[in-house]
ZAMARGU-4260 file (C-alpha; in steps of 0.2 Angstrom, whole numbers, plus 5000, padded with zeros to 4 digits):
<rodrens>
0) 4648/4921/5388 | 4653/4918/5406 | 4671/4921/5408 | 4676/4904/5414 | 4671/4898/5397
5) 4682/4896/5382 | 4675/4899/5364 | 4672/4885/5353 | 4686/4882/5341 | 4676/4881/5326
10) 4659/4889/5322 | 4647/4883/5307 | 4641/4896/5296 | 4624/4891/5291 | 4623/4899/5275
15) 4639/4889/5266 | 4642/4875/5278 | 4660/4879/5280 | 4667/4879/5297 | 4676/4895/5303
20) 4692/4894/5312 | 4692/4901/5328 | 4712/4902/5333 | 4716/4897/5351 | 4734/4894/5360
25) 4730/4876/5364 | 4724/4869/5347 | 4738/4865/5335 | 4736/4872/5317 | 4738/4862/5301
30) 4750/4870/5288 | 4735/4875/5277 | 4726/4883/5290 | 4741/4893/5294 | 4744/4897/5277
35) 4726/4904/5275 | 4728/4914/5292 | 4745/4921/5286 | 4736/4926/5269 | 4721/4935/5278
40) 4733/4944/5289 | 4743/4950/5272 | 4727/4955/5263 | 4720/4964/5279 | 4736/4974/5281
45) 4737/4978/5262 | 4719/4984/5263 | 4721/4994/5278 | 4736/5002/5270 | 4724/5007/5256
50) 4711/5013/5268 | 4700/4998/5267 | 4694/4987/5280 | 4684/4971/5278 | 4678/4968/5294
55) 4670/4951/5290 | 4685/4942/5285 | 4690/4925/5293 | 4698/4908/5289 | 4686/4891/5285
60) 4689/4875/5282 | 4678/4870/5266 | 4667/4857/5276 | 4660/4856/5293 | 4666/4840/5298
65) 4684/4844/5295 | 4691/4854/5308 | 4709/4861/5309 | 4716/4843/5311 | 4709/4836/5295
70) 4708/4850/5284 | 4716/4848/5267 | 4714/4866/5264 | 4707/4882/5271 | 4700/4897/5263
75) 4701/4915/5267 | 4683/4921/5268 | 4681/4939/5264 | 4664/4941/5272 | 4652/4953/5267
80) 4653/4973/5267 | 4643/4988/5264 | 4641/4995/5247 | 4654/5011/5249 | 4667/4998/5256
85) 4665/4988/5239 | 4666/5005/5229 | 4683/5009/5239 | 4688/4991/5236 | 4685/4992/5217
90) 4694/5010/5216 | 4710/5002/5223 | 4708/4987/5213 | 4707/4998/5197 | 4721/5010/5202
95) 4733/4995/5206 | 4728/4987/5189 | 4733/5004/5181 | 4715/5008/5176
</rodrens>
């Protein structure tokens, strides 16, 4: 992307039709979007402390036409990961659950 262009605030994910939230300083966030961003960051931090990284985590609104201004809620999308990362995640969850 040329340096003079700004990235879009939303991008459509074809597989789900959800709108990914791309944060920017000029776009206000709804409380639900902020809640989802905070949850994503908290989860990423906890996973990082456990040695697990989900590289495709993001926040999405449930429908492509919602946008940040009209979203009634937002979703934390965990994304996809490799089999070794999935096994790491399973081990961390099992350890935390006392298994």
